[in-house]
C-alpha positions as CSV (number, residue, x, y, z in Angstrom):
1,L,-6.8,-29.7,8.2
2,W,-3.4,-31.0,7.2
3,V,-4.7,-31.9,3.7
4,L,-6.1,-28.3,3.3
5,L,-2.9,-26.8,4.6
6,A,-0.8,-28.9,2.2
7,L,-3.0,-27.8,-0.8
8,Y,-2.8,-24.2,0.3
9,F,1.0,-24.4,0.6
10,L,1.3,-26.1,-2.8
11,A,-0.8,-23.3,-4.3
12,L,1.6,-20.7,-2.8
13,V,4.6,-22.6,-4.1
14,A,3.2,-22.6,-7.6
15,A,2.4,-18.9,-7.4
16,V,5.9,-18.1,-6.2
17,A,7.4,-20.3,-8.9
18,V,5.6,-18.5,-11.7
19,A,6.6,-15.1,-10.2
20,A,10.2,-16.2,-10.0
21,F,10.2,-17.4,-13.5
22,I,8.7,-14.1,-14.8
23,Q,11.2,-12.1,-12.8
24,F,14.1,-14.2,-14.2
25,R,12.9,-13.5,-17.8
26,R,12.2,-9.8,-17.3
27,C,15.0,-7.4,-16.4
28,K,14.1,-4.4,-18.5
29,E,14.0,-2.0,-15.7
30,G,16.9,-3.4,-13.6
31,A,17.0,-5.9,-10.8
32,L,15.8,-3.7,-8.1
33,V,12.8,-2.3,-10.0
34,E,11.8,-5.7,-11.1
35,H,12.1,-7.2,-7.6
36,Y,10.5,-4.5,-5.5
37,I,7.9,-3.0,-7.8
38,A,7.4,-5.9,-10.2
39,G,8.9,-4.1,-13.1
40,R,6.0,-1.6,-12.9
41,A,3.9,-4.3,-14.6
42,L,1.3,-5.8,-12.1
43,G,-1.9,-6.6,-13.9
44,P,-5.4,-5.8,-12.5
45,I,-6.2,-9.2,-10.9
46,A,-2.9,-9.6,-9.0
47,L,-2.9,-5.9,-8.1
48,G,-6.5,-6.0,-6.9
49,F,-6.0,-9.0,-4.7
50,S,-2.7,-7.7,-3.4
51,L,-4.4,-4.4,-2.4
52,A,-7.4,-6.2,-0.8
53,A,-5.9,-9.2,0.9
54,P,-3.3,-7.4,3.1
55,V,-6.2,-5.5,4.8
56,F,-7.5,-8.7,6.2
57,S,-4.7,-9.4,8.7
58,A,-4.6,-10.7,12.2
59,S,-6.7,-7.7,13.1
60,T,-9.5,-9.2,10.9
61,V,-9.3,-12.9,11.6
62,I,-8.6,-12.6,15.3
63,G,-9.2,-8.9,16.2
64,L,-12.7,-8.5,14.6
65,P,-14.3,-11.6,16.2
66,A,-12.7,-10.5,19.5
67,E,-14.0,-7.0,19.2
68,A,-17.5,-8.1,18.2
69,Y,-17.4,-10.5,21.2
70,S,-16.5,-7.6,23.5
71,E,-18.6,-4.8,22.1
72,G,-21.3,-6.4,19.9
73,F,-22.6,-4.5,16.9
74,S,-20.5,-1.4,17.6
75,A,-17.6,-3.4,16.2
76,W,-18.9,-2.6,12.8
77,R,-16.7,0.6,13.0
78,C,-13.9,-1.5,11.4
79,V,-15.7,-1.4,8.0
80,G,-15.5,2.4,8.2
81,S,-11.7,2.3,8.5
82,S,-11.6,0.5,5.1
83,T,-13.8,3.3,3.7
84,F,-11.2,5.9,4.6
85,L,-8.4,3.7,3.4
86,S,-10.0,3.6,-0.1
87,I,-10.5,7.4,-0.1
88,V,-6.9,8.2,0.9
89,F,-5.6,5.7,-1.6
90,L,-7.6,7.3,-4.3
91,A,-6.2,10.7,-3.3
92,Y,-2.6,9.7,-4.1
93,A,-2.4,6.4,-6.1
94,P,-3.3,7.8,-9.6
95,R,-0.9,10.7,-9.3
96,L,1.9,8.5,-7.7
97,H,1.6,5.9,-10.5
98,W,1.8,8.6,-13.2
99,L,4.8,10.2,-11.5
100,T,6.5,6.8,-11.2
101,Q,6.1,6.2,-14.9
102,A,7.2,9.8,-15.8
103,R,10.0,10.2,-13.3
104,G,11.3,6.7,-12.8
105,Y,10.8,6.3,-9.1
106,D,11.4,3.0,-7.4
107,S,10.2,3.7,-3.8
108,I,8.1,6.1,-2.0
109,L,11.2,7.8,-0.5
110,S,12.7,8.2,-4.0
111,F,9.5,10.3,-4.8
112,L,9.7,12.3,-1.6
113,G,13.5,12.9,-2.1
114,D,12.8,14.2,-5.6
115,R,9.8,16.2,-4.5
116,F,11.6,18.0,-1.7
117,G,14.9,18.5,-3.4
118,V,17.0,16.0,-1.4
119,A,20.4,16.0,-3.0
120,Q,22.2,13.6,-0.7
121,Q,19.9,11.2,1.1
122,H,22.5,10.0,3.6
123,K,22.8,13.5,4.9
124,E,19.2,14.5,4.8
125,P,17.2,14.7,8.2
126,L,13.9,14.3,6.3
127,H,15.0,11.1,4.7
128,W,16.1,9.4,7.9
129,L,13.0,10.7,9.8
130,L,10.7,9.1,7.2
131,V,12.7,5.9,7.2
132,L,12.1,5.6,10.9
133,V,8.5,6.6,10.6
134,F,7.9,3.9,8.0
135,F,10.1,1.2,9.3
136,F,9.4,0.8,13.0
137,P,5.5,0.7,12.9
138,S,5.8,-1.7,10.0
139,Y,8.2,-3.9,11.9
140,I,6.0,-4.0,15.0
141,Y,3.0,-4.8,12.8
142,L,5.0,-7.6,11.2
143,C,5.8,-9.0,14.6
144,A,2.1,-9.0,15.5
145,Q,1.4,-11.1,12.4
146,F,4.1,-13.6,13.4
147,N,2.5,-13.8,16.9
148,A,-0.9,-14.4,15.5
149,F,0.3,-17.0,13.0
150,G,2.2,-18.9,15.7
151,N,-0.8,-19.0,18.0
152,L,-3.2,-19.9,15.2
153,L,-1.2,-22.9,14.0
154,H,-0.6,-24.0,17.5
155,A,-4.3,-24.0,18.2
156,A,-5.2,-25.5,14.9
157,T,-3.0,-28.5,15.4
158,G,-4.1,-29.1,19.0
159,G,-0.6,-28.2,20.3
160,E,1.3,-30.5,17.9
161,V,3.1,-27.5,16.4
162,S,4.6,-25.1,19.0
163,T,4.2,-21.4,18.6
164,L,8.0,-21.0,18.2
165,L,8.2,-23.7,15.5
166,A,5.3,-22.2,13.6
167,S,6.9,-18.7,13.7
168,C,10.3,-20.0,12.6
169,G,8.6,-21.9,9.7
170,L,6.7,-18.7,8.7
171,A,10.0,-16.7,8.7
172,A,11.7,-19.3,6.5
173,V,8.8,-19.5,4.1
174,L,8.2,-15.8,3.7
175,G,11.9,-15.0,3.6
176,I,12.6,-17.5,0.8
177,F,9.4,-16.7,-1.2
178,E,10.1,-12.9,-1.0
179,A,13.8,-13.4,-2.0
180,L,12.8,-15.5,-5.0
181,G,10.0,-13.5,-6.4
182,G,9.9,-10.1,-4.8
183,L,6.7,-8.1,-5.0
184,R,5.3,-10.2,-7.9
185,A,5.5,-13.3,-5.7
186,V,3.7,-11.4,-2.9
187,A,1.0,-10.3,-5.3
188,F,0.5,-13.8,-6.8
189,M,0.3,-15.3,-3.3
190,S,-2.3,-12.7,-2.5
191,V,-4.5,-14.0,-5.3
192,V,-4.5,-17.4,-3.6
193,Q,-4.9,-16.0,-0.1
194,G,-7.6,-13.6,-1.1
195,A,-9.6,-16.3,-2.8
196,V,-9.4,-18.5,0.3
197,L,-10.5,-15.6,2.5
198,V,-13.5,-14.7,0.4
199,A,-14.6,-18.4,0.2
200,A,-14.3,-18.7,4.0
201,S,-16.2,-15.5,4.6
202,L,-19.1,-16.5,2.5
203,L,-19.0,-19.8,4.3
204,I,-19.5,-17.9,7.6
205,L,-22.7,-16.4,6.2
206,V,-24.0,-19.9,5.3
207,L,-23.1,-21.2,8.8
208,L,-25.0,-18.4,10.4
209,D,-28.3,-19.9,9.2
210,T,-27.5,-23.6,8.9
211,A,-25.4,-24.3,12.0
212,Y,-26.6,-21.6,14.4
213,G,-30.2,-20.9,13.6
214,G,-29.9,-17.6,11.9
215,L,-29.0,-14.1,13.1
216,P,-32.5,-13.3,14.6
217,A,-32.1,-16.2,17.1
218,I,-28.6,-15.3,17.9
219,T,-29.5,-11.6,18.5
220,A,-32.4,-12.5,20.7
221,Q,-30.1,-14.7,22.9
222,L,-27.6,-11.8,22.9
223,E,-30.2,-9.3,24.1
224,A,-31.0,-11.6,27.0
225,T,-27.4,-12.3,28.1
226,S,-25.6,-9.1,27.0
227,P,-28.1,-6.3,26.2
228,G,-25.3,-3.7,25.9
229,H,-24.1,-5.5,22.7
230,V,-27.2,-4.6,20.8
231,A,-28.0,-1.2,22.4
232,V,-27.3,2.1,20.8
233,M,-23.7,3.2,21.2
234,S,-22.6,5.7,23.8
235,H,-20.9,9.1,22.9
236,S,-17.5,7.7,23.8
237,Q,-18.0,4.8,21.4
238,N,-19.0,7.3,18.7
239,L,-15.7,9.1,19.3
240,R,-13.9,5.8,19.1
241,W,-15.5,5.1,15.7
242,A,-14.3,8.5,14.4
243,E,-10.8,7.8,15.7
244,V,-10.7,4.3,14.2
245,W,-12.1,5.5,10.8
246,I,-9.5,8.3,10.4
247,G,-6.6,6.8,12.2
248,M,-6.7,3.3,10.9
249,G,-7.8,4.4,7.4
250,L,-4.9,6.8,7.1
251,Q,-2.2,4.6,8.6
252,R,-3.1,1.6,6.4
253,A,-3.3,3.6,3.2
254,L,0.0,5.3,4.0
255,C,1.8,2.1,5.2
256,P,4.6,1.7,2.7
257,D,3.2,-1.5,1.1
258,Y,0.3,0.5,-0.4
259,P,2.4,3.2,-2.2
260,Q,4.5,0.3,-3.4
261,R,1.4,-1.2,-5.1
262,A,0.5,2.1,-6.8
263,M,4.0,2.3,-8.2
264,A,3.9,-1.3,-9.4
265,A,0.7,-1.1,-11.4
266,A,1.1,-1.9,-15.1
267,S,-1.3,0.9,-16.1
268,Q,-3.9,3.4,-14.8
269,N,-6.6,0.9,-15.9
270,A,-5.0,-1.8,-13.8
271,L,-4.9,0.5,-10.8
272,R,-8.5,1.5,-11.3
273,M,-9.7,-2.1,-11.3
274,G,-7.5,-2.9,-8.2
275,S,-8.9,0.1,-6.4
276,A,-12.5,-1.1,-7.2
277,M,-11.7,-4.5,-5.7
278,L,-10.3,-2.8,-2.6
279,A,-13.6,-0.9,-2.2
280,V,-15.7,-4.1,-2.4
281,A,-13.6,-6.4,-0.2
282,P,-14.6,-5.1,3.3
283,F,-18.2,-6.3,2.8
284,L,-17.1,-9.7,1.6
285,V,-14.7,-10.4,4.4
286,Q,-14.9,-8.0,7.4
287,V,-18.7,-8.2,7.9
288,P,-18.8,-12.0,8.0
289,F,-16.0,-12.1,10.6
290,L,-17.8,-9.6,12.7
291,F,-20.9,-11.9,12.7
292,L,-18.6,-14.7,13.8
293,G,-17.7,-12.7,16.9
294,I,-21.4,-12.1,17.6
295,I,-22.1,-15.8,17.3
296,G,-19.2,-16.5,19.7
297,R,-20.7,-14.1,22.3
298,A,-24.0,-16.0,22.2
299,R,-22.3,-19.4,22.3
300,F,-19.6,-18.7,24.9
301,P,-20.8,-15.7,27.0
302,A,-18.0,-15.9,29.7
303,L,-14.7,-16.0,27.9
304,A,-11.7,-14.7,29.9
305,D,-9.9,-13.6,26.8
306,P,-12.0,-12.4,23.8
307,K,-9.0,-13.2,21.5
308,D,-9.9,-16.9,21.9
309,T,-13.2,-16.3,20.1
310,F,-12.1,-17.4,16.7
311,A,-10.3,-20.5,17.8
312,L,-13.2,-21.6,20.0
313,M,-15.7,-21.1,17.1
314,V,-13.5,-23.3,14.8
315,L,-13.3,-26.0,17.5
316,D,-17.1,-25.7,18.0
317,L,-17.6,-26.5,14.3
318,V,-15.1,-29.3,14.2
319,Q,-16.8,-31.1,17.1
320,Q,-20.2,-31.1,15.5
321,D,-19.8,-33.6,12.6
322,A,-17.8,-34.5,9.6
323,A,-19.0,-31.6,7.6
324,G,-18.2,-29.3,10.6
325,R,-14.6,-30.6,10.6
326,V,-14.2,-29.7,6.9
327,L,-15.8,-26.3,7.4
328,G,-13.8,-25.6,10.5
329,S,-10.6,-26.5,8.7
330,I,-11.4,-24.2,5.9
331,L,-11.9,-21.3,8.3
332,M,-8.6,-22.1,10.0
333,V,-6.7,-22.2,6.7
334,A,-8.4,-18.9,5.7
335,S,-7.3,-17.3,8.9
336,I,-3.7,-18.5,8.3
337,A,-4.0,-17.1,4.7
338,G,-5.1,-13.7,6.0
339,V,-2.2,-13.4,8.4
340,M,0.3,-14.6,5.8
341,S,-1.0,-12.1,3.2
342,T,-0.3,-9.2,5.5
343,A,3.0,-10.5,6.8
344,S,4.3,-11.1,3.3
345,S,3.1,-7.7,2.1
346,V,4.7,-5.8,5.0
347,L,7.9,-7.9,4.9
348,C,8.3,-6.9,1.2
349,A,7.8,-3.3,2.0
350,I,10.4,-3.5,4.8
351,A,12.9,-5.1,2.5
352,Q,12.4,-2.3,0.0
353,I,13.1,0.3,2.7
354,I,16.2,-1.5,3.7
355,A,17.6,-2.0,0.2
356,L,16.6,1.2,-1.5
357,D,16.3,3.7,1.3
358,V,18.9,2.6,3.8
359,V,21.6,0.6,2.1
360,R,21.7,2.3,-1.3
361,P,22.2,5.8,0.0
362,L,25.0,4.6,2.2
363,V,26.6,2.6,-0.6
364,T,26.3,5.6,-3.0
365,A,27.9,7.9,-0.4
366,L,30.8,5.5,-0.1
367,G,31.3,5.7,-3.8
368,Q,30.7,2.0,-4.4
369,Q,28.3,2.6,-7.3
370,A,29.9,3.8,-10.5
371,P,28.2,6.9,-12.0
372,A,26.6,6.3,-15.4
373,A,28.6,7.7,-18.3
374,A,27.0,8.8,-21.5
375,G,28.6,9.9,-24.7
376,R,27.1,12.2,-27.3
377,P,27.2,11.3,-31.0
378,D,29.7,13.1,-33.1
379,S,28.1,14.3,-36.3
380,A,31.5,14.7,-37.9
381,G,32.1,11.0,-37.7
382,T,35.3,11.1,-35.7
383,G,34.6,7.9,-33.9
384,K,33.7,9.5,-30.6
385,V,30.4,7.6,-30.5
386,V,32.2,4.3,-30.3
387,E,34.4,5.5,-27.4
388,S,31.3,6.9,-25.6
389,A,29.4,3.7,-26.2
390,E,32.2,1.7,-24.6
391,R,32.1,4.0,-21.5
392,E,28.3,3.7,-21.5
393,V,28.3,-0.1,-21.6
394,S,30.9,-0.2,-18.9
395,A,29.0,2.2,-16.7
396,K,25.7,0.3,-17.2
397,D,27.4,-3.0,-16.5
398,A,28.8,-1.6,-13.3
399,G,25.4,-0.2,-12.3
400,R,23.7,-3.6,-13.0
401,R,26.4,-5.4,-10.9
402,A,25.9,-3.0,-8.1
403,D,22.1,-3.5,-8.3
404,V,22.6,-7.3,-8.1
405,V,24.9,-7.0,-5.1
406,L,22.4,-4.7,-3.4
407,L,19.5,-7.0,-4.2
408,W,21.3,-10.0,-2.7
409,T,22.3,-8.0,0.3
410,S,18.6,-7.0,0.8
411,R,17.5,-10.6,0.4
412,V,19.8,-11.6,3.3
413,A,18.5,-8.7,5.3
414,T,14.9,-9.7,4.5
415,V,15.4,-13.2,5.9
416,A,17.1,-11.7,8.9
417,V,14.2,-9.3,9.6
418,A,11.8,-12.2,9.3
419,F,13.7,-14.3,11.9
420,L,14.1,-11.2,14.2
421,C,10.3,-11.2,14.5
422,V,10.4,-14.7,16.1
423,P,11.6,-13.8,19.6
424,L,8.6,-11.4,19.9
425,V,6.0,-14.1,19.2
426,F,5.6,-14.7,22.9
427,A,4.7,-11.1,23.6
428,D,1.1,-10.5,24.6
429,F,0.2,-8.1,21.8
430,D,-2.9,-6.0,22.3
431,L,-3.9,-5.6,18.6
432,D,-6.2,-2.7,19.3
433,Q,-3.5,-0.7,21.1
434,L,-0.9,-1.7,18.5
435,L,-3.1,-0.3,15.7
436,R,-3.6,2.9,17.6
437,F,0.1,3.4,18.0
438,Q,0.5,2.6,14.3
439,S,-2.1,5.2,13.4
440,A,-0.5,7.8,15.6
441,I,2.8,7.4,13.7
442,L,2.0,6.5,10.1
443,A,-1.0,8.8,9.7
444,Q,1.4,11.8,10.2
445,T,2.9,11.2,6.7
446,L,-0.4,12.4,5.0
447,P,0.9,16.0,4.2
448,A,4.3,14.6,2.9
449,I,2.8,12.0,0.6
450,V,-0.7,13.3,-0.4
451,V,-0.6,17.1,-0.1
452,A,2.9,17.4,-1.5
453,M,1.7,15.9,-4.8
454,Y,-0.6,18.8,-5.4
455,W,0.6,21.9,-3.5
456,R,4.1,23.3,-4.2
457,G,3.9,25.5,-1.1
458,I,4.7,22.6,1.2
459,N,8.4,22.3,2.0
460,K,10.6,19.7,3.7
461,W,11.1,21.7,6.9
462,S,7.4,22.1,7.4
463,V,7.0,18.4,6.9
464,V,9.8,17.6,9.4
465,A,8.2,19.9,12.0
466,G,4.7,18.5,11.4
467,I,5.8,14.9,11.7
468,V,7.9,15.5,14.8
469,V,5.0,17.3,16.5
470,G,2.4,14.8,15.3
471,V,4.2,11.7,16.2
472,G,5.4,13.0,19.5
473,S,1.9,14.1,20.6
474,G,0.2,11.1,19.1
475,V,2.3,8.5,20.8
476,A,2.0,10.3,24.2
477,L,-1.8,10.7,23.9
478,V,-2.3,7.1,22.9
479,A,0.0,5.9,25.7
480,F,-2.0,7.8,28.2
481,D,-5.2,6.6,26.6
482,I,-6.6,10.1,25.9
483,P,-9.9,9.9,24.0
484,G,-9.5,11.2,20.5
485,G,-5.7,11.4,20.9
486,I,-5.0,10.4,17.3
487,L,-7.3,13.1,16.0
488,L,-5.7,15.7,18.2
489,S,-2.2,14.7,17.0
490,L,-3.2,14.9,13.4
491,L,-4.6,18.4,14.0
492,A,-1.4,19.4,15.7
493,N,0.6,18.1,12.6
494,W,-1.6,20.0,10.2
495,L,-1.4,23.2,12.1
496,T,2.4,23.0,12.4
497,T,2.9,22.2,8.8
498,V,0.5,24.8,7.3
499,T,1.7,27.5,9.7
500,L,5.3,27.0,8.8
501,C,4.5,26.9,5.1
502,C,2.6,30.2,5.2
503,A,5.0,31.9,7.6
504,V,8.2,31.1,5.6
505,P,7.1,30.5,1.9
506,R,10.6,30.9,0.6
507,L,11.5,27.5,2.1
508,A,9.4,26.0,-0.8
509,S,11.7,27.6,-3.4
510,P,13.7,25.0,-5.5
511,G,17.2,24.5,-4.3
512,S,18.6,23.1,-7.5
513,D,17.9,22.7,-11.2
514,R,16.8,19.1,-10.5
515,H,14.5,20.2,-7.7
516,E,13.0,22.9,-10.0
517,R,12.3,20.3,-12.7
518,A,10.7,18.0,-10.1
519,L,8.4,20.8,-8.9
520,R,7.1,21.3,-12.4
521,F,5.2,18.0,-11.9
522,I,3.5,19.3,-8.8
523,F,0.1,20.7,-9.9
524,W,-3.6,20.6,-9.0
525,R,-5.5,20.3,-12.2
526,T,-3.5,20.9,-15.4
527,L,0.1,19.8,-16.0
528,P,2.2,23.0,-16.7
529,P,3.7,23.1,-20.3
530,S,7.1,23.6,-18.7
531,A,7.0,20.1,-17.2
532,A,8.1,18.5,-20.5
533,S,6.7,15.2,-19.4
534,P,7.3,12.0,-21.4
535,L,3.8,11.0,-20.6
536,P,0.6,13.2,-20.8
537,A,-1.0,13.8,-17.5
538,N,-4.1,11.8,-16.5
539,R,-7.2,12.9,-18.2
540,K,-9.2,12.7,-14.9
541,E,-8.1,12.0,-11.4
542,P,-10.5,11.2,-8.5
543,V,-9.1,13.9,-6.2
544,N,-9.6,16.9,-8.5
545,T,-12.3,15.8,-11.1
546,W,-15.6,16.9,-9.6
547,W,-13.8,17.1,-6.3
548,G,-17.2,17.7,-4.7
549,L,-17.9,14.0,-5.0
550,G,-14.8,13.3,-3.0
551,L,-16.0,15.7,-0.4
552,V,-19.3,13.9,-0.3
553,A,-17.5,10.5,0.1
554,L,-15.6,12.1,3.1
555,V,-18.8,13.5,4.8
556,L,-21.3,10.7,4.0
557,P,-19.9,8.0,6.4
558,W,-20.5,10.3,9.4
559,F,-24.2,10.0,8.9
560,G,-23.8,6.4,9.9
561,L,-23.1,7.3,13.5
562,P,-26.2,6.8,15.6
563,L,-26.1,10.3,17.1
564,Y,-29.8,10.6,16.3
565,R,-30.7,7.8,18.7
566,V,-30.9,7.7,22.5
567,V,-27.8,6.2,24.0
568,G,-28.4,2.8,25.5
569,A,-31.8,2.4,23.8
570,T,-32.7,-1.0,22.2
571,D,-33.8,-0.5,18.6
572,P,-36.2,-2.8,16.6
573,Y,-34.4,-5.5,14.6
574,L,-34.2,-5.9,10.9
575,S,-33.2,-9.4,9.9
576,G,-31.7,-9.9,13.3
577,S,-29.6,-6.6,13.4
578,P,-30.5,-3.5,15.4
579,V,-31.8,-0.8,13.1
580,W,-29.1,1.7,14.1
581,A,-26.4,-0.9,13.0
582,V,-28.3,-1.6,9.8
583,V,-28.4,2.1,9.0
584,A,-24.6,2.4,9.8
585,I,-23.7,-0.4,7.4
586,L,-26.0,0.8,4.7
587,V,-24.5,4.3,4.9
588,L,-21.0,2.8,4.6
589,A,-22.2,0.6,1.6
590,L,-23.6,3.8,0.0
591,T,-20.3,5.5,0.5
592,H,-18.4,2.6,-1.1
593,G,-20.9,2.6,-4.0
594,L,-20.0,6.3,-4.5
595,I,-16.3,5.4,-4.4
596,I,-16.8,2.8,-7.1
597,Y,-18.7,5.4,-9.2
598,I,-15.8,7.9,-8.8
599,I,-13.3,5.2,-9.9
600,A,-15.4,4.2,-12.9
601,C,-16.4,7.6,-14.1
602,Q,-14.1,10.2,-12.6
603,W,-10.7,8.5,-13.3
604,Q,-9.2,8.2,-16.7
605,G,-5.5,7.6,-17.4
606,W,-3.4,9.5,-19.9
607,K,-4.4,9.3,-23.6
608,K,-2.8,6.6,-25.7
609,T,-0.4,7.9,-28.3
610,G,1.7,6.3,-31.0
611,A,4.8,6.6,-28.8
612,V,3.6,5.8,-25.3
613,A,0.7,3.5,-24.5
614,D,-1.3,3.6,-21.3
615,G,1.0,2.2,-18.7
616,A,4.1,1.7,-20.8
617,P,7.1,2.4,-18.5
618,V,9.6,5.0,-19.5
619,V,13.1,3.4,-19.3
620,L,15.6,5.7,-17.7
621,A,19.3,5.4,-17.3
622,P,20.2,3.3,-14.3
623,G,20.0,5.3,-11.1
624,S,18.5,8.3,-12.9
625,R,15.6,10.2,-11.3
626,D,15.5,13.1,-13.7
627,V,13.2,12.9,-16.7
628,A,14.9,11.9,-19.9
629,P,12.0,12.2,-22.4
630,A,12.0,9.6,-25.1
631,M,9.1,11.2,-27.0
632,V,8.0,14.6,-28.1
633,G,4.2,15.3,-27.8
634,A,1.8,17.9,-26.7
635,G,3.0,20.3,-24.1
636,A,6.6,20.2,-25.1
637,G,8.0,23.0,-23.1
638,G,7.6,26.4,-24.8
639,L,8.4,25.1,-28.3
640,A,6.3,26.3,-31.2
641,S,4.4,23.7,-33.2
642,E,6.7,24.1,-36.3
643,E,9.7,23.4,-34.0
644,V,8.1,20.3,-32.6
645,V,7.4,19.0,-36.2
646,A,11.0,19.7,-37.2
647,L,12.3,18.0,-34.1
648,R,10.1,15.0,-34.7
649,Q,11.4,14.7,-38.3
650,E,15.0,14.9,-37.0
651,L,14.3,12.2,-34.4
652,Q,12.9,10.0,-37.1
653,A,16.0,10.4,-39.1
654,L,18.1,9.6,-36.1
655,R,16.0,6.5,-35.4
656,D,16.8,5.3,-38.9
657,E,20.5,5.8,-38.3
658,V,20.3,4.0,-34.9
659,R,18.8,0.9,-36.4
660,R,21.9,0.5,-38.5
661,L,24.2,0.7,-35.5
662,S,25.4,-2.0,-33.2
663,S,23.5,-2.5,-29.9
664,A,26.2,-0.8,-27.8
665,E,26.3,2.2,-30.2
666,A,22.5,2.4,-30.3
667,S,22.3,2.5,-26.5
668,S,24.8,5.5,-26.5
669,V,22.9,7.4,-29.2
670,R,19.6,6.9,-27.5
671,Q,20.9,8.2,-24.2
672,A,22.4,11.2,-26.0
673,M,19.0,11.9,-27.7
674,R,17.3,11.8,-24.3
675,E,19.8,14.3,-22.9
676,E,19.5,16.6,-25.8
677,I,15.7,16.7,-25.6
678,G,15.8,17.1,-21.9
679,A,18.1,20.1,-22.3
680,L,15.6,21.6,-24.7
681,F,12.7,21.2,-22.4
682,A,14.5,22.1,-19.1
């Protein structure tokens, strides 16, 4: 075990070292953008693993075997939650990535502030409400990962490493790794952790036949000792499936680390491949861990605490022979990798919230960040360009220094947050109840994040009202264990939001010129010509290209519920699994196949042009959130074609002049060109 742990840790160190080196060499977008969204340059492999690996947290390596131990084949509902995660992610990720490239966003709250016309974040109720909604569920979820890690390492070492010491070590490692490499380090670590998880999961399928006699023998034993674990589910369990699918799927897709990944993608193609990996991952990892819990029920039918299932199964393997010791150690390392992948992902998202959405608005309000100054070129040659260039360089230097100070402040805060999780490792977390509370809170952001990208009629006050009603009712219903409470809270949120939008439509009117320009980017199918985007819109998006397929993907999973069977009946077996369970997993597999088809055929990024390639970031002035177009293409405002041609020619002449200037003067002229073009298109 120690040898495998050492190899795993060395692989993580190597991944972080590479990420830190790349971050040191790349600072094109500024320190904060480079650190928290990887300079908007994550490739498909790193992005795909970083999307898939954080799904398989303590709830997978500990929670799924425990649930399968307690409920048998009805625990397969967890795969359905990943189905809805993929669907919700596809609903917003392509558009959010495009908006990030076109508008220069660096956090999900910077998008929401721009979308809802927030002029001063430090005074805006919506901003602070969303900070609370994102931060506290994420922090509690992070504490649960620390709790699971401490207990796992304590069990794996036979008590040699205490839970407290293991948790302190995790806090130090994650804090240092995240501080050095940011999101890129988290993504590179996810590649290592995801590979370990997949290898261990496939190993479970091998053990199912070689070490435990195959699934038919296990199921026969289970039917004799725990017949309810193979019987057709009750109606209350069907309702629980629905709540888990919608609640967990929404809350995980809307947890701030997933929008962070969409914003960090290098291109639409990278995001497509990452989304496809996310759609495949549940069947590679979640299903084998569910089988592990079923094996555990047959082997240890009278456990006092089902959460001990995974540890006991590992010990059972270790005690068999030398090969069992190796296999058991691999499973234990994989479980540690799963917990660490989620912990590092959530910690990075929390750090982003602290730095960009808490500290930065307050610092800006206190006037500690110098505003960017930009001069305009003087065609008369009076020398004003040089003076403006000096002011521009000074302002940019001040902005960069402020970013560096803010980044180091957030690094300290990140380490502090990690160590603040340590005192809670001794809490007896109920992972299932914890996930329900998370769902009741984070799922309420669906209208604000997803709907607001496509419908201009939604406004910030309807969002505030909907979140307050949804979170309040959801937390209360979950606390009192009301069946379907999360679904009822989501319904209350939607009714409140839509009612207020329809009753007072004027609240959606733009409150400023900047807000009006931001609203031009909110559309359903076709980007309005008035948007003056520096990037063409996506050619196809999953949510609105053949949207009927998306509707089919939403409806199809429900046919997996065994409503057609008699409750409590014992079905025939197919390869050791009850037919109703096989049908459920096949329906979910069909749904994921449809999702992959949608990704492959109904999603295409913007067309490549001579000026902007697919995924190339648009560099804006430091701190700017308004579009400063650096190219003129199709859909340029209301300009006639001959005006566009003339403007292109003028731009080419200006480019030739800029090449002959010094770097400082060139920076000033380029900024002035952006402002002039932005004024034409505004």
